[in-house]
C-alpha positions as CSV (number, residue, x, y, z in Angstrom):
1,M,0.0,0.0,0.0
2,V,1.3,3.5,-0.9
3,I,1.0,5.9,2.0
4,P,0.2,9.5,1.2
5,M,3.0,12.0,1.9
6,K,3.0,15.4,3.6
7,I,5.9,17.7,2.6
8,R,6.8,21.0,4.2
9,I,9.2,23.1,2.2
10,P,10.8,26.3,3.5
11,A,11.2,29.6,1.5
12,T,14.7,30.5,0.5
13,S,16.5,33.8,0.1
14,A,19.4,33.5,-2.4
15,N,22.4,35.5,-3.5
16,I,22.4,37.4,-0.1
17,G,23.8,40.5,-1.9
18,S,27.3,39.5,-3.0
19,G,26.9,35.7,-3.2
20,F,25.4,35.6,-6.7
21,D,24.2,32.0,-7.5
22,S,26.3,30.7,-4.6
23,L,24.9,31.8,-1.2
24,G,21.4,31.0,0.1
25,L,19.5,30.4,3.3
26,A,16.2,28.8,4.3
27,L,13.5,30.7,6.2
28,N,10.5,29.7,8.3
29,M,7.8,30.5,5.7
30,Y,6.5,27.2,4.3
31,N,4.6,25.7,1.5
32,Y,2.8,22.4,2.2
33,V,2.2,19.7,-0.3
34,W,0.1,16.5,0.2
35,M,0.9,13.8,-2.4
36,E,-0.3,10.3,-3.2
37,E,-0.3,7.9,-6.1
38,Q,-3.5,7.4,-7.9
39,E,-4.7,6.7,-11.4
40,G,-4.9,10.0,-13.3
41,V,-4.1,13.6,-12.2
42,E,-5.9,15.6,-9.5
43,I,-4.3,18.8,-8.3
44,I,-5.9,21.2,-5.8
45,S,-4.8,24.6,-4.5
46,L,-5.9,24.9,-0.9
47,D,-5.6,28.7,-1.0
48,D,-6.5,31.4,-3.6
49,T,-3.2,30.9,-5.5
50,P,-3.9,29.7,-9.1
51,V,-1.8,26.7,-10.0
52,P,-1.8,24.4,-13.1
53,T,-4.0,21.4,-12.5
54,D,-2.6,19.2,-15.2
55,K,0.7,17.5,-15.9
56,S,2.3,20.9,-16.5
57,N,2.2,21.6,-12.7
58,L,5.8,21.9,-11.6
59,I,5.4,19.6,-8.6
60,Y,3.9,16.9,-10.9
61,Q,6.6,17.4,-13.5
62,S,9.3,17.0,-10.9
63,A,7.8,13.9,-9.5
64,Q,7.4,12.5,-13.0
65,Y,11.1,13.3,-13.6
66,L,12.1,11.3,-10.6
67,Y,9.9,8.3,-11.5
68,D,11.4,8.3,-15.0
69,L,14.9,8.5,-13.6
70,C,14.2,5.5,-11.3
71,G,12.7,3.5,-14.2
72,R,9.3,3.4,-12.5
73,R,5.9,4.1,-14.1
74,L,3.9,6.9,-12.5
75,P,0.2,6.1,-12.8
76,G,-0.8,9.6,-11.6
77,L,-0.9,11.7,-8.6
78,K,-3.2,13.5,-6.3
79,I,-1.6,16.7,-5.2
80,K,-2.9,19.3,-2.7
81,Q,-0.9,22.5,-2.4
82,L,-0.9,25.2,0.3
83,N,1.1,28.1,-1.1
84,N,2.4,30.4,1.6
85,I,5.5,31.4,-0.4
86,P,4.5,34.2,-2.8
87,M,5.3,33.4,-6.4
88,A,7.8,35.3,-8.5
89,R,9.0,37.3,-5.5
90,G,12.5,36.0,-5.0
91,L,11.6,33.7,-2.1
92,G,12.1,30.3,-3.9
93,S,8.6,29.4,-4.9
94,S,9.8,27.5,-7.9
95,S,12.4,25.7,-5.9
96,A,9.8,24.7,-3.3
97,C,7.7,23.1,-6.1
98,I,10.7,21.2,-7.5
99,V,11.9,20.0,-4.1
100,A,8.4,19.0,-3.1
101,G,8.0,16.9,-6.3
102,L,11.4,15.2,-6.0
103,L,11.4,14.5,-2.3
104,G,7.8,13.4,-2.2
105,A,8.3,11.1,-5.2
106,N,11.4,9.7,-3.7
107,R,9.5,8.8,-0.5
108,L,6.6,7.3,-2.5
109,L,9.2,5.1,-4.2
110,N,10.6,4.0,-0.8
111,S,13.6,6.3,-0.9
112,P,15.9,4.8,-3.6
113,L,17.9,8.1,-3.7
114,S,20.1,9.7,-1.0
115,T,19.8,13.3,0.1
116,D,22.9,14.1,-1.8
117,D,21.4,12.6,-4.9
118,L,18.3,14.7,-4.5
119,V,20.4,17.9,-3.9
120,N,22.2,17.3,-7.2
121,I,19.0,16.5,-9.1
122,A,17.2,19.5,-7.7
123,A,20.0,21.9,-8.5
124,V,20.3,20.6,-12.1
125,K,16.6,20.9,-12.6
126,E,16.2,24.3,-10.9
127,G,19.4,25.8,-12.2
128,H,20.3,27.6,-9.0
129,P,21.9,25.6,-6.1
130,D,21.7,28.6,-3.8
131,N,17.9,28.1,-3.9
132,S,17.3,24.4,-4.1
133,T,20.0,23.3,-1.7
134,P,19.0,25.3,1.3
135,A,15.3,24.4,0.5
136,I,16.3,20.7,1.0
137,L,19.0,21.1,3.8
138,G,18.0,24.2,5.6
139,G,20.4,26.7,7.2
140,L,22.9,28.9,5.4
141,V,24.3,27.1,2.4
142,T,27.3,27.9,0.2
143,A,27.0,25.9,-3.0
144,V,28.6,25.4,-6.4
145,L,27.0,23.3,-9.2
146,D,29.8,21.7,-11.2
147,G,29.3,18.8,-13.7
148,G,25.9,17.9,-12.3
149,K,27.1,17.7,-8.7
150,V,26.6,20.2,-5.9
151,Y,29.6,21.0,-3.8
152,K,28.2,22.5,-0.7
153,V,28.7,23.5,2.9
154,K,25.7,23.9,5.2
155,Q,26.0,26.0,8.3
156,E,23.4,26.1,11.1
157,I,22.8,29.7,12.1
158,M,22.0,30.2,15.8
159,Q,23.0,33.8,16.1
160,H,20.7,36.6,17.3
161,M,19.3,37.8,13.9
162,R,16.1,37.8,12.1
163,F,15.1,38.5,8.5
164,A,12.6,41.2,7.5
165,A,11.2,40.5,4.1
166,F,9.8,43.5,2.3
167,I,7.4,41.9,-0.2
168,P,6.0,44.1,-3.0
169,D,2.6,43.7,-4.5
170,F,4.1,43.0,-7.9
171,E,6.1,40.1,-9.4
172,L,9.5,40.1,-11.0
173,K,9.8,37.0,-13.2
174,T,13.2,35.3,-13.0
175,E,13.6,35.4,-16.8
176,V,13.1,39.2,-16.8
177,A,15.6,39.6,-13.9
178,R,18.1,37.4,-15.7
179,H,17.7,39.3,-19.0
180,A,18.7,42.5,-17.2
181,L,22.2,41.2,-16.4
182,P,25.1,42.1,-18.6
183,R,26.9,39.4,-20.6
184,E,30.3,40.4,-19.3
185,I,31.6,42.2,-16.2
186,A,34.8,44.0,-15.4
187,H,37.5,42.0,-13.6
188,K,37.5,44.5,-10.7
189,D,33.7,43.9,-10.2
190,G,34.3,40.1,-10.0
191,A,37.0,40.7,-7.4
192,Y,34.7,43.1,-5.5
193,N,32.0,40.4,-5.2
194,L,34.3,37.5,-4.5
195,A,35.8,39.2,-1.4
196,R,32.4,40.2,-0.1
197,A,30.8,36.8,-0.7
198,A,33.5,35.2,1.4
199,L,33.0,37.8,4.1
200,M,29.2,37.3,4.1
201,S,29.4,33.6,4.6
202,V,31.8,33.6,7.5
203,S,30.3,36.7,9.1
204,L,26.8,35.3,9.2
205,Y,28.1,32.1,10.7
206,S,30.4,33.7,13.3
207,G,28.1,36.5,14.3
208,H,30.3,39.4,13.1
209,F,27.2,41.5,12.2
210,E,29.3,44.6,11.8
211,N,30.6,43.2,8.5
212,L,27.3,42.5,6.9
213,R,26.6,45.9,5.3
214,V,29.9,45.8,3.5
215,A,29.5,42.1,2.8
216,A,26.2,42.6,1.1
217,G,27.7,45.0,-1.5
218,D,27.3,43.8,-5.0
219,K,28.2,44.8,-8.6
220,L,27.0,41.7,-10.5
221,H,23.2,41.7,-10.3
222,Q,21.6,44.2,-7.9
223,P,22.5,47.4,-9.8
224,Y,20.8,46.0,-12.9
225,R,17.7,44.7,-11.2
226,L,16.9,47.7,-8.9
227,Q,15.3,49.5,-11.8
228,Y,12.6,46.8,-12.0
229,I,11.6,47.2,-8.3
230,T,9.8,50.5,-7.9
231,G,10.5,51.8,-4.4
232,A,13.6,49.7,-3.9
233,S,16.0,52.5,-3.3
234,E,13.7,54.1,-0.7
235,V,13.3,50.8,1.1
236,F,17.1,50.2,1.2
237,G,17.5,53.7,2.8
238,L,14.6,53.1,5.2
239,S,16.0,49.8,6.4
240,Y,19.4,51.2,7.1
241,D,17.9,54.2,8.9
242,L,16.1,51.7,11.2
243,G,19.3,49.9,12.0
244,A,19.4,46.9,9.6
245,Y,22.7,45.1,9.5
246,A,22.3,44.6,5.7
247,T,19.7,44.8,3.0
248,Y,19.7,43.0,-0.4
249,I,17.5,41.8,-3.2
250,S,16.3,38.4,-2.3
251,G,17.0,36.0,-5.2
252,A,16.0,37.7,-8.4
253,G,13.5,40.0,-6.6
254,S,11.1,41.6,-6.2
255,T,11.4,41.0,-2.4
256,L,14.0,43.0,-0.5
257,M,15.5,41.3,2.5
258,S,16.9,43.0,5.6
259,I,19.0,41.2,8.2
260,I,18.1,42.7,11.6
261,S,18.7,42.1,15.3
262,D,16.2,39.8,17.1
263,Q,16.3,42.2,20.0
264,N,14.4,45.0,18.3
265,S,12.6,43.1,15.4
266,G,9.2,44.1,16.6
267,E,10.1,47.8,16.7
268,F,11.8,47.5,13.3
269,E,8.6,46.0,11.8
270,E,6.3,48.6,13.4
271,K,8.4,51.5,12.2
272,A,9.0,50.1,8.8
273,R,5.3,49.5,8.3
274,K,4.5,53.1,9.2
275,A,7.2,54.4,6.9
276,L,6.1,52.3,4.0
277,D,2.5,53.5,4.3
278,G,3.9,57.1,4.4
279,M,5.9,56.4,1.2
280,G,2.9,55.2,-0.7
281,L,4.0,51.6,-0.5
282,D,1.1,50.5,1.6
283,K,0.5,47.4,-0.5
284,W,3.9,46.0,0.4
285,R,3.9,43.3,3.0
286,I,6.5,42.9,5.8
287,E,7.2,39.4,7.1
288,V,9.8,39.1,9.9
289,L,11.2,35.6,9.7
290,D,13.7,33.3,11.4
291,I,16.2,31.0,9.7
292,D,15.1,27.4,9.2
293,N,17.9,25.0,10.0
294,S,16.1,21.8,9.2
295,G,15.0,22.1,5.6
296,T,12.3,20.1,3.9
297,K,10.4,17.6,6.0
298,V,8.5,14.6,4.5
299,T,6.2,12.7,6.7
300,A,3.3,10.2,6.3
301,S,0.1,12.2,5.9
């Protein structure tokens, strides 16, 4: 008998300023997916988020991919989705779907693949190991995809910090954000980011928060994407005025992420909300989040 699976997948925040396509972390905002084998396809959204209800659904596609990879026939799936991670906002909604499909299918098949196998497959399928890897493993992840394999280091972050997500009321599609990037960069810009990405990773882990603002500096993607996020410059300035350690574009955007102290996170949120309303950005959401160190969880439903 095939037991239905429940999958909990965390949101992710990738790039973290300077760590373009290499640094990412998981956050305690979750999508939930219930999955079971059946004849035919039945896909239900449990909230008001419209999702494809046929085989083009990304969760279904990812599950089908794994079944094919394992040489097993997929008769069909019943999938129920609860979508708390907003789509096309730079918080890993696509990664969450891919990871849910792969890990759920693996469990339905009695776990023929290891976690490392799934990390590699997810990164190849998603294209960005800084999104898919922390979604699976949790924590702060430094990752490189090379030859179909993810070389990674996961660090559990227990320091006194929280993450304030400024979520606009508009999407920024990844393909648009990618198209904005130049085909070539100056050598000095590469060196600028390399130094800061290394500083970001070790400073987050070690608690040297005084380094984070400099470490979040970037010349590879943020200068080119800010033009697509109306109000971004104002939010950057606001967050630093309120004492944020660092602010950066989460993933490809449109969400802006501020790293803040857990000691005054409530005050930060209250003042930021008031300021956003005064700036005419009243439709933006603010979500104050913690890091998720455990990653995706798959359990019997």
